[in-house]
Every structure is written in C-alpha cells, then in structure tokens.
C-alpha positions in Angstrom: -36.5 20.7 8.1 -34.6 20.8 11.3 -33.6 17.1 10.8 -32.5 17.7 7.4 -30.3 20.7 8.6 -28.9 18.6 11.4 -27.9 15.7 9.1 -26.4 18.1 6.5 -24.4 19.7 9.3 -23.1 16.3 10.6 -22.3 15.1 6.8 -20.3 18.4 6.3 -18.4 17.7 9.4 -17.8 14.1 8.4 -16.5 15.2 5.1 -14.5 18.2 6.0 -12.8 17.1 9.3 -10.5 14.5 7.7 -9.5 17.1 5.0 -9.1 19.8 7.5 -7.1 17.6 9.9 -4.9 16.4 7.0 -4.2 20.0 5.8 -3.5 21.3 9.3 -1.0 18.5 10.0 0.9 19.0 6.7 1.0 22.7 7.4 2.2 22.2 10.9 4.9 19.8 9.8 6.0 22.2 7.1 6.3 25.1 9.6 8.0 22.9 12.1 10.7 22.0 9.5 11.0 25.5 8.1 11.4 26.8 11.7 14.4 24.6 12.3 16.0 24.6 8.8 15.7 27.9 7.3 17.5 29.8 10.2 20.5 27.6 9.3 20.6 29.1 5.9 23.3 31.9 5.6 21.4 35.1 4.9 23.0 35.6 1.4 21.8 32.3 0.2 18.3 32.5 1.8 15.8 33.0 -1.2 13.2 34.4 1.3 15.4 37.6 1.8 15.1 38.3 -2.0 11.3 37.6 -2.1 8.4 39.8 -0.7 6.7 36.5 0.8 8.0 33.4 2.7 8.2 30.2 0.9 6.2 27.5 2.6 8.2 24.1 2.6 11.6 25.7 1.9 13.0 24.0 4.8 11.6 20.6 3.7 13.0 21.1 0.2 16.5 22.0 1.4 16.4 19.1 3.9 15.5 16.6 1.1 18.2 18.0 -1.2 20.8 17.9 1.7 20.0 14.4 2.7 20.1 13.2 -0.9 23.4 14.8 -1.4 24.8 13.4 1.9 23.6 10.0 0.7 25.3 10.4 -2.7 28.5 11.4 -1.0 28.6 8.5 1.5 27.9 6.0 -1.1 31.4 6.1 -2.5 34.5 4.6 -0.7 35.8 8.0 0.4 32.4 8.8 2.1 32.2 5.4 3.7 35.7 5.9 4.9 34.7 9.2 6.6 31.6 7.7 8.0 33.6 4.8 9.5 36.2 7.1 11.0 33.3 9.2 12.6 31.7 6.0 14.0 35.0 4.8 15.5 35.2 8.2 17.4 31.6 8.0 18.5 32.0 4.5 19.7 34.9 5.5 22.2 32.3 7.9 24.0 30.5 5.8 26.7 27.0 7.3 26.6 27.0 8.7 23.1 28.0 5.3 21.6 25.0 3.6 23.1 22.7 6.2 22.0 24.1 6.3 18.4 24.1 2.5 18.1 20.5 2.1 19.1 19.3 5.0 16.9 21.3 3.6 13.9 19.9 0.1 14.3 16.3 1.5 14.6 16.7 3.6 11.5 18.3 0.7 9.4 15.6 -1.6 10.5 12.8 0.9 9.5 14.3 2.0 6.2 16.1 -1.3 5.0 14.1 -2.7 2.1 15.3 -6.2 3.2 13.8 -5.9 6.6 10.1 -6.6 7.3 7.8 -4.5 9.5 5.0 -6.1 11.5 3.7 -9.2 9.7 0.3 -10.0 11.1 -2.5 -8.7 13.4 -3.2 -11.2 16.1 -5.3 -11.4 19.2 -3.3 -12.6 22.3 -4.7 -13.5 25.7 -3.3 -10.6 27.7 -3.1 -9.4 30.4 -5.1 -12.1 32.1 -7.0 -15.3 31.0 -10.3 -14.4 29.3 -9.0 -11.0 28.2 -7.6 -10.4 24.7 -5.5 -7.8 23.4 -4.7 -6.7 19.8 -1.1 -7.2 18.9 1.3 -7.3 16.0 3.6 -10.1 15.0 7.1 -8.7 14.8 9.5 -11.6 14.2 10.2 -15.1 15.2 12.2 -15.7 18.4 15.9 -15.8 17.9 19.1 -16.3 19.9 18.9 -17.1 23.5 15.1 -16.5 23.5 14.5 -19.2 20.9 16.8 -21.5 22.7 15.0 -21.0 25.9 11.4 -21.1 24.7 11.6 -23.1 21.5 11.4 -22.5 17.8 7.6 -22.1 17.6 7.7 -18.7 19.4 7.3 -15.3 17.9 7.4 -11.8 19.2 4.2 -9.8 19.6 4.2 -6.2 20.1 1.0 -5.0 22.1 0.7 -1.3 21.7 -1.2 1.1 24.1 -4.2 2.8 22.8 -4.7 5.6 21.6 -0.8 6.1 21.7 0.8 3.0 19.8 4.3 4.3 20.2 4.5 2.7 23.5 3.6 -0.9 24.4 4.8 -4.2 25.5 6.9 -6.9 23.7 5.6 -10.4 24.5 7.0 -13.8 23.3 4.3 -16.3 22.8 3.8 -19.7 21.1 2.0 -19.5 17.6 -0.6 -22.0 18.6 -1.8 -19.4 21.4 -2.3 -16.6 18.9 -5.6 -15.9 16.9 -4.4 -14.5 13.6 -7.0 -11.9 12.1 -7.7 -11.1 8.5 -7.2 -7.3 8.9 -4.0 -5.8 7.4 -1.5 -4.2 9.7 -2.5 -0.6 8.7 -6.1 -1.5 9.8 -5.0 -2.8 12.9 -3.1 0.3 13.7 -6.2 2.4 12.9 -8.2 0.3 15.4 -5.6 1.0 18.1 -5.4 4.9 17.3 -9.0 5.2 17.4 -9.2 3.1 20.7 -11.6 0.7 19.0 -13.9 3.2 17.4 -12.8 2.7 13.7 -13.2 -0.8 12.7 -11.9 -2.2 9.2 -14.2 -3.4 6.6 -15.5 -6.9 7.4 -16.6 -6.1 11.1 -19.1 -8.5 12.3 -17.7 -11.6 10.6 -17.5 -14.6 12.8 -14.0 -15.6 13.7 -12.5 -18.5 11.5 -11.3 -21.3 13.9 -8.8 -22.2 11.1 -7.0 -18.9 11.7 -6.1 -20.2 15.1 -2.8 -21.8 14.5 -2.2 -25.3 16.0 
C-alpha cells in the first residue's frame, strides 16, 4: 500500500511539474510585460481604469499591436526614410553606434527567414584530448578565418551547462567532428538538463560513418 502511494505521488509530480512550471513561466512573463507596458498607457485610454479587474496579458496584446503597426509603417518608403535618418544619427554617437549595430545584426540574424540557425549537433574533442563536449555547428568559416584555416572548417558553438546563453566559439575541421543524429532542440535539452534528459535513441552505438572524413 505504501509503495503504491509513493509511486502514485511521484507519478503525480512527474505529470504536474511540467504543466505547473509552464503555466508559472507564462504567467510570470505576462506579468513582467504588463508591469512595463501598461503604465505607459495614458489613463484615459487604459481599459483597466474602466473595468473592475485587471486584464492579464493586456501589455502583451498592446506590444504585439504596436510592433505590428510599427512594422507596417516602416515597410513603406516614408518609413524606411525615417529609419535611415535615425540610423545615421545613431551611427555618429561612438558608444551607442556599436551597441545598436551589434543588437541589430543579432536580431536580423535570429528573425530573418533566409538565415539558418544552428545546423547540427556534434561531439568535439574539447577542452583536452580524450574529453568530448557537445556543440552546435553554426556556419562554415568565412573571410579571414577561412583564408587562414582552410575551407573545410566550420564554427562550433560549445554552450555551458545548464546555462546555454554563454559558451565558446571554436573553429574546427569537419573531419575532427562527430555528427550526432539528434536534432538541435534535443541537443539544447541535453545541455539545459546538464545531461539528465537524453533524447530518444539513447544507448545506440555511434555510427562511424557519422564521423566525416
């Protein structure tokens, strides 16, 4: 009986924990956005001033509408002219121009449909011989890097666990990488869980053909 109760309790945790964590994260995100956007709305235009209760997600809705409206305006010639004028002003400010240029490049890379995100999950011998780290292939070497190292070199991002927002960018020859079958999102879960969550197919023997020559 006690064993059944224990197993049922643990099963309940396994089922409810992901749902509860997801709801909590969504609710926290909505509150965070509302707390920063809603106070910017003039009192006479704030719907919450005319309702007995607050509207969860109002800030997010307003943000989406405002960004969509801004995108529609900047899509025409007049809007692009204004953006270009503003960018020329920003480029003349030493520190601000560097920050703006970097952020703009990152956003365009992430959101552009033409750009690719991480391509493959690989094992790379790092930081010493006989020790392997999980990495993500970003892009082939270009420019001076390709000229110095050769064309058969790719960039590999090695994230830190369990915080994948930081890590190391390493350029390595393709022949020294072991390509894995797992998709990129599964590799990200592996990093986030510090190796505790492994994608389906765990336990398969590595395929030597995956190691490029």
